[in-house]
C-alpha positions in Angstrom: -12.9 -44.8 -74.4 -11.9 -41.6 -72.7 -8.4 -40.4 -72.4 -7.1 -38.7 -69.2 -4.7 -35.8 -69.5 -3.1 -34.9 -66.2 -1.4 -31.6 -65.9 1.1 -31.4 -63.0 1.5 -28.1 -61.2 0.8 -26.3 -57.9 -2.7 -25.0 -57.4 -2.2 -21.6 -55.7 -2.1 -18.3 -57.7 1.4 -17.6 -56.5 2.7 -20.5 -58.5 1.1 -19.5 -61.8 3.6 -19.2 -64.7 6.3 -21.0 -62.8 8.5 -23.7 -64.3 6.9 -26.3 -62.0 3.5 -25.4 -63.5 4.6 -26.0 -67.1 2.0 -28.9 -67.2 -0.8 -26.5 -66.2 0.3 -24.0 -68.8 0.4 -26.7 -71.5 -3.0 -28.1 -70.5 -4.5 -24.6 -70.7 -3.1 -24.1 -74.1 -4.3 -27.5 -75.4 -7.8 -26.9 -74.1 -7.9 -23.5 -75.7 -6.7 -24.9 -79.1 -9.4 -27.6 -78.8 -12.0 -24.9 -78.0 -12.9 -26.7 -74.8 -14.9 -25.3 -71.9 -13.1 -23.8 -68.9 -11.8 -25.9 -66.1 -14.2 -26.4 -63.2 -13.8 -27.9 -59.7 -14.4 -31.6 -59.4 -14.0 -32.0 -55.7 -14.4 -35.8 -55.6 -11.2 -36.1 -57.6 -9.3 -33.2 -55.9 -8.9 -31.5 -59.3 -10.1 -28.9 -61.7 -11.5 -30.7 -64.8 -12.7 -30.0 -68.3 -14.1 -32.5 -70.8 -13.3 -31.9 -74.5 -15.0 -33.9 -77.2 -12.5 -34.7 -80.0 -12.4 -36.8 -83.2 -10.4 -39.4 -81.2 -13.0 -39.5 -78.4 -13.5 -37.7 -75.1 -10.5 -36.0 -73.6 -10.7 -35.4 -69.8 -8.2 -32.8 -68.7 -7.4 -32.5 -65.0 -5.3 -30.1 -62.9 -4.9 -31.6 -59.4 -5.7 -29.2 -56.6 -3.2 -31.0 -54.4 0.4 -29.8 -54.5 2.7 -31.4 -57.1 4.1 -34.0 -54.6 0.6 -35.4 -54.0 -0.6 -35.5 -57.6 -1.1 -39.2 -57.5 -4.2 -38.9 -55.2 -6.1 -36.9 -57.9 -4.9 -39.2 -60.7 -6.1 -42.4 -59.1 -9.5 -40.8 -58.2 -10.0 -39.4 -61.8 -8.9 -42.7 -63.4 -11.5 -44.6 -61.4 -14.2 -41.9 -61.8 -13.9 -41.7 -65.6 -13.1 -45.4 -66.0 -9.8 -44.7 -68.0 -7.4 -47.4 -68.9 -3.9 -46.9 -67.5 -2.4 -46.8 -71.0 -4.9 -43.9 -71.9 -3.3 -41.6 -69.3 -1.0 -38.8 -70.4 0.8 -36.7 -67.8 2.1 -33.3 -68.7 5.1 -32.4 -66.5 8.1 -30.1 -66.3 11.5 -31.8 -66.6 14.7 -30.3 -65.1 16.8 -33.0 -66.8 15.9 -31.6 -70.3 17.1 -28.3 -71.7 14.6 -25.5 -71.8 12.0 -26.2 -74.5 13.0 -29.7 -75.2 10.0 -32.0 -75.3 9.7 -35.8 -74.9 6.7 -38.0 -75.4 7.3 -41.4 -73.8 5.4 -44.4 -72.4 6.5 -46.3 -69.3 9.0 -43.6 -68.3 10.7 -43.0 -65.0 10.2 -40.1 -62.7 13.6 -38.4 -63.4 13.4 -37.3 -59.8 10.1 -35.5 -60.3 8.1 -35.9 -57.1 4.8 -35.5 -58.9 5.6 -38.3 -61.2 6.8 -40.4 -58.2 3.5 -39.8 -56.5 1.5 -40.7 -59.6 3.5 -43.9 -60.2 3.2 -44.9 -56.6 -0.5 -44.2 -56.4 -1.2 -46.1 -59.7 1.1 -48.9 -58.7 2.6 -48.7 -62.2 4.5 -46.4 -64.6 2.6 -47.8 -67.6 1.2 -44.5 -68.6 2.3 -41.8 -71.1 4.3 -38.7 -70.2 4.8 -35.5 -72.2 7.9 -33.9 -70.5 8.5 -30.2 -70.9 12.2 -29.3 -70.5 12.7 -26.4 -68.1 16.5 -26.9 -67.6 18.5 -26.3 -64.5 19.7 -23.0 -62.9 22.6 -21.4 -64.7 23.7 -19.4 -61.7 25.8 -21.2 -59.0 24.2 -21.5 -55.6 20.6 -21.4 -56.8 18.6 -24.3 -55.2 16.8 -26.5 -57.7 13.5 -26.1 -55.7 13.7 -22.3 -55.9 14.5 -22.6 -59.6 11.5 -24.7 -60.5 9.2 -22.6 -58.3 10.5 -19.5 -60.1 8.9 -17.8 -63.0 10.1 -18.2 -66.6 12.6 -15.6 -67.7 11.6 -12.9 -70.2 13.6 -14.8 -72.9 11.9 -18.1 -72.0 8.5 -16.5 -72.1 9.2 -15.3 -75.7 9.9 -19.0 -76.7 6.8 -20.5 -75.1 4.6 -20.0 -78.1 6.7 -22.1 -80.4 7.3 -24.7 -77.8 3.6 -25.0 -77.2 3.1 -25.5 -81.0 5.6 -28.4 -80.9 3.9 -29.8 -77.8 0.5 -29.6 -79.5 1.9 -31.7 -82.4 3.1 -34.4 -80.0 -0.3 -34.3 -78.2 -2.1 -34.8 -81.5 0.3 -37.7 -82.2 -0.6 -39.3 -78.8 -4.3 -38.8 -79.3 -4.1 -40.7 -82.7 -2.5 -43.8 -81.1 -5.8 -45.0 -79.7 
């Protein structure tokens, strides 16, 4: 049975390499490691998609082309299109409630205030799916709005740490793949 990996992020070029697009960055890295083909538009699911064959079965990666707050629409369509069980969905998302670089793999998790996760849970009618949360932290400077922070680019120091964080995330992803 296929597994659906949903990367949360905003689709426009101006949002590339921002904290809110940590899910997109992680998906790109995982697909590259798995030597998968490039993402291509799948308009009927409002997403970019790539299919990677792995030893644990087919892995369908999607990056919704909706904005973060509407991610659920793409997830429901992709779940139905690829006939994926709810428990075989993994959502890759940024997490302001975790320190930068801290990762968490969990099943049946809450949204933690993340509007993309709220949208997915509401659209699926359940939170009985997996999440791989990527800690991006909160602004250190006073007066910085959280929305501006998550839509901001990673700092130079953070960029230097991304490689080792992605290695740890890849290990957690492999662990998740082996569960089914």
